[in-house]
C-alpha positions, 0 to 999 in steps of 0.5 A, spaced: 514 432 503 521 431 500 518 426 495 513 432 492 519 437 491 521 434 484 514 435 482 513 442 484 520 444 481 518 441 475 511 445 475 515 451 476 521 450 471 517 455 466 517 461 471 523 465 469 522 470 475 523 465 480 529 462 477 533 468 477 532 468 485 538 465 489 534 459 494 534 460 501 533 467 502 528 472 505 523 474 499 517 478 498 511 478 493 507 484 497 509 491 494 506 494 501 511 489 505 517 492 500 516 499 502 517 497 509 523 492 507 526 498 504 526 502 510 528 496 515 532 491 512 539 490 512 543 491 505 543 484 501 538 481 506 532 481 501 533 476 495 526 478 491 521 483 491 514 484 488 513 485 481 509 491 482 515 494 486 518 494 479 513 499 476 514 506 478 506 507 478 505 502 483 511 501 487 511 503 495 519 502 495 524 506 492 524 504 485 532 504 485 532 499 491 526 495 488 530 494 481 536 492 484 533 485 486 529 480 482 521 481 481 517 475 484 510 474 482 504 471 486 503 464 483 505 458 488 509 456 482 514 462 482 514 462 489 516 454 490 521 455 484 524 461 488 525 456 494 525 461 499 527 460 507 521 466 508 516 469 504 513 475 506 506 475 502 499 478 502 493 474 504 492 470 498 488 464 501 482 466 497 485 463 491 488 457 494 495 460 493 497 460 500 494 454 502 498 451 496 505 454 499 503 451 506 503 444 503 509 445 499 513 447 506 514 454 504 515 458 511 511 465 510 508 470 514 502 474 511 499 481 511 493 484 509 492 492 508 492 496 514 485 499 516 489 504 521 495 507 523 495 502 529 495 496 524 500 499 520 505 500 526 503 493 528 505 490 521 512 494 521 513 491 528 511 484 525 516 484 519 521 487 523 521 481 528 520 476 522 527 478 519 531 480 525 531 487 525 527 490 531 531 496 532 530 498 525 523 497 525 522 501 532 526 507 528 521 507 523 515 506 528 518 512 531 517 516 525 510 514 523 508 516 530 511 523 530 508 524 523 501 522 525 500 526 532 493 528 532 492 536 530 490 540 535 486 545 531 479 544 533 476 548 526 476 541 522 475 542 515 471 537 511 475 533 506 475 527 501 480 523 498 478 521 491 482 515 488 483 512 481 477 509 479 472 514 483 473 510 489 472 514 496 475 511 503 470 512 508 470 510 516 474 504 517 480 505 512 487 508 513 486 514 509 480 516 514 485 515 520 490 519 516 485 525 515 483 525 522 490 525 525 491 531 520 485 535 523 480 534 517 473 531 518 472 525 512 466 528 508 465 521 506 459 519 511 455 526 508 454 522 502 452 516 505 458 512 503 460 506 506 468 503 507 469 504 500 465 506 495 464 510 488 462 517 489 458 520 483 460 527 481 453 530 481 452 528 488 459 532 490 457 538 487 450 538 490 454 539 497 462 540 496 467 539 502 472 544 503 478 540 500 478 534 495 484 530 494 485 528 487 490 523 484 496 527 480 495 523 474 492 517 471 492 513 465 487 510 460 480 509 462 482 512 469 485 518 466 479 520 462 475 519 468 479 523 472 480 529 467 472 529 467 472 530 474 476 535 474 472 539 469 466 538 473 469 540 479 472 547 476 465 549 476 466 550 484 470 555 483 473 558 490 468 554 494 472 547 494 480 546 494 482 541 489 489 538 491 493 533 487 495 527 491 500 522 489 495 515 488 501 511 490 502 514 497 495 511 499 496 504 497 500 502 503 501 503 510 508 503 513 513 509 511 508 511 506 504 514 511 510 519 513 510 522 506 502 522 505 501 525 512 506 531 510 502 532 504 495 532 507 498 536 513 500 541 508 493 542 505 490 543 512 
């Protein structure tokens, strides 16, 4: 493996982002992991964060915290150039990236998108253990537990979360778990939708739920689609509440659960 390093470093020499990162650090190229690290990592402990965390539209970590650290992409070349002592990443095995990093001897832990609050808590604990910050991890877990205590009101309003691109999360998603804990019945199944599916506006207008959570803003094609949905849904009048909701609170678990639950409970 030592013989491979000169070749691998040369391969990555053109990667500016990796070159900015001091070697031998804990780094992340997963924006959802970044959100957790911002809460539990010690000052100066994290050497790089995901490129997505430098974008205010996609970050789950505080932007000022993320911007104070170099950005790291998801290619094997960039990670190899960074020479971390530990990489916290997503499940990139499909493209062969994680396999390439494993062959290069990069120590790493991989994390997918949690499908429930319990899975998100398990991720927080695993990340905290990986960076030696178990006490801070448990403090975050306690906040998530407190924010997601199930509602006691038995009168369950129906709701959907209509995310950018028209996607609606159904059963088996973190968003469905959040709705249930807040006392809502996810209307996704009413329309025959799967775990993740696109809901036509016409279908919803025929049988609208009590509440529709819509993105606060969107750009480009998503923005035009969102504006069209709002115009059509306005015909429902008082039958359905349209609640603006920050899309970036629904990308990840971890500490964003606390903020997302506060907004959902307020609507309830």
